[in-house]
Phi, psi and omega in degrees: 000338181264318187276321190306309184306327186284343181287330181241021184284340177041040174085008183249110176295328178298322180298316176304312183297315180297323179293316180296326179295317181292328184265009186303317179296316183294317181297321178296318181295317179298318182293319182296322177293319181296321181294321184290319183296317178297315184293325180292318180294323179295313176303316182291321178297313181294323178294319183292323176295320179293322178298314182300319180297314181297320177297315181299320177297319181289321187288345176299337183265354178300319179297321177298315177299320174299317182293321178300317182289322180296321174299318176294318179297322178293322172300318180294323182290324172300322179292315178294323176299317178295319175300321179298319180293332179273013177055039176086356179277087193255017182299334182259014175280136177244116182283150175299156178293144182289140177289155180234331189292333186292334193300311180298316180299314178297315183307312184291322180296315182296325181293324185253000185278166171295162180308315182298311180289318175306310178299317176307304180295326181291325175297316176303313182300314182296319181290329180292321179296322176295317181298317183299323177296315184289317182292331181282349182248010180301327187287346192280334186193189180274143180226130178285164185296329176298315179296317178293328177293319182295319179295317182293321176298315179301320175295317173305322182293322176292321178295319179303314185295327173291312182302321183296335184245013180296320182287328174298313178303324177278000181064029175262339178215170180283164177300126183264104182246022178289156181300146182280144184237169174304318178304324177298314178293320180300316176300313180301310179299327179293331173296327180282347187098002177279118175092005181221103180299336185281343180260316181209185182232043180297144174298144181297327184286333177292312184296320183291311175306313179298324174295323179294310187285335177292316182293331176293317178297319177297319178297316180296318179296321178301318180290326178292329181284337184283000000 
């Protein structure tokens, strides 16, 4: 709209003015569109900057939340071990008190995080709620060892996902979304006292069974990722 009139002006300033006059409405619309695009990009940039600041503020509480959950998970592992030792007669099992401080930290982080991080934390939160319901109902009846083994593996899966993001929560590393490996679960189980006689006294049959079902889970997740 600026250059075209000069291509055919042939020295006539009047020709250039006439073209601009005829294109006045189009030119005004084009300028308004360009201005709106620029304004939209500026608004998006400012919103993203604000989201980043809000997320960094919310993430500052994640290490405390992760520590609270890790303590709770360790207590749950001891409860499941006790149920295992009682051959499923779990009427007298008392589950550890459910944590509460992590909820606000998770909620704020999910609200301000990128989709990848938000989905990760939301999945952890959903699985945690399922676990709390399971562990809270152990005292209501008998549970077979297969069920307890599944509960313990699920608990390990929760701990693994916290372990993967501890450095990220402390702002020491980037978000870690690499595939989970047996070593990740082995470290989580060691926190529970499985595979480490210096930490706990879990029965060997439980540790061996847990390793087997965990490796099957890892294999399943690898196939789903392909």
